[in-house]
N, C-alpha and C positions, 0 to 999 in steps of 0.2 A: 178877396177870393172866398172868404168864409161865408159871406152873405149869399154868394152864388151857390155854394155847396148846400147851405141850409135851404135855399130855394128849390133845389132839385131833389133833396133827400127823400121827400115823401113820394115823389114819382118813381124814384129808384126802388123804394120799398114796394110800391105797387107792382113795378115791373118784375121784381124778384119773386113776387107771389103769383105772378101770371101763370107759371107752370105748375104750381101746387103750393100746399101749405108750407109755412116756414117757422122754425123755432126762433124766438127773439134773439138768443145769443148768437145763433148762426147768421141771422140777418145783420146783427151788429158787427160781427167779425168780417163779413163780406164787405160791408160798407166802410168799415174802418180800414181794411186792406186797400180799398179803392180810394181812400182819403176823402170820402164823401161825408162821413161823420168822424168826430174826434175820438169818441170813446163809446163804450157800451152804454154808459149812463145817458148818452144823448138820444139813443134810439127808443128807449121805453116811453118817455113822454110823447114822442112822435107817434109810436104805435097806439098809445092810449087815445090820442087825438083822432087818429084815423078810425079807431073803433067807435068813438063817440059820434063821428061824422057818418058812420055807416059804410065806410069804404073798405073796411076789413071786419071780419068777425073772428071769434076764437073758438077753438075746441081744445079740450084737455085730453092728453094722451098719456098712458102709463109709460114710464121710462124704465128700461132695463138697468139704468144707472142710478135709480133712486126714486124720488117722488114724482107724481104726475107733472107734466110740463104743458104749458100753454103754447099752442101753435096758432099762427095767424093765417087766415084764409081770405083771399080776395073776394069781395062781394060783386054782384052785378053792377052796383053803383060805382064801386072802385074800378072795375074794368072799364066802365064808360068814361070815367075821369081820365084814366090812363090813355085810352084810345083817342080822346080829344086832345090830350097833351102832346102826343107824339108828333103830329104834323106842325103844331105850334113850335115845339122844340127844334124840329128839323129846319124850319124857316129861320128861326132865331140863330141857330148854329151857322147856317149858310150866310146870313147877313154878317155875323161876327167874323167868320172865316174870310169873307170878301174884303172886309175892312182891314183885317190883320195882314192879308197877303197882297195888298196894293203895291 
């Protein structure tokens, strides 16, 4: 199950950013609560890779709680990757559901 989670984690990050920018800690908490990632430490290498690949970019925002925070923003390239993934995932999900419910 762990490999499956790791395989979809990047797409989940992209999906969470589809509606607007996200703070790394909040993304980590959401994905951890959904049991997609094991811990906060798992998300930052993933976010760094997505940034290097040009799928997300970052902006720094002043925080009322302390120092500036890095927020992640979906790029056009990231949006394209997500849009191409959705039908692939839906087809895969339907195939697995069909096998499981025979």
